[in-house]
C-alpha angles and dihedrals in degrees: 000000000000100000094206115150121228123193113212116199108187130137096206106085093204092056096042092048091047092049092047092049094047093048093044089054087058091053100260123137110230135203116193128203126176099209140036099246094054089043091056090048092050092047092052092047100042107026098217121207091235138007127215111193138180117222105217107056141131121259097025125001123231093265091055090047095052091045092052093047097043087056093052112095096220096044107038093097095047112119111249126197123189119211117192146151086227099106107167116119089242091054091053091047090050090052093049092045089053087061105267116151092213141001124212120193116222125271095041133166119258088235091058090050093049093045091050095046094046093046094049093046092048092049090049091050092048091050092050091049093050090051090051091051090055092057 
């Protein structure tokens, strides 16, 4: 088991439950929030290893969430994946320009989710290890 914690911020209960189930089956701990403001609070309190966030949500949208977290000293290096039904090339570019590490268009395949999560966590781990080697 890998014991990494993933924060899921998604206002659709069917999607958030599905994400949580899929990731739990792969050994991840999940925290689920249904709006951006509570997602920000949980991130600041629990420092997850990765965040998956919808864009269009009540409270604070995904862009407001990523802005708040990228400005937080302890969270700015946390991998962040947008999930959204917004599928235009410009939407994806906007998400990446906001600082997301990846962008999955709903509906997406479980294999794409797992690939994205595992790649982002591995890159984060590699980055942390290279910083430790410099010290």
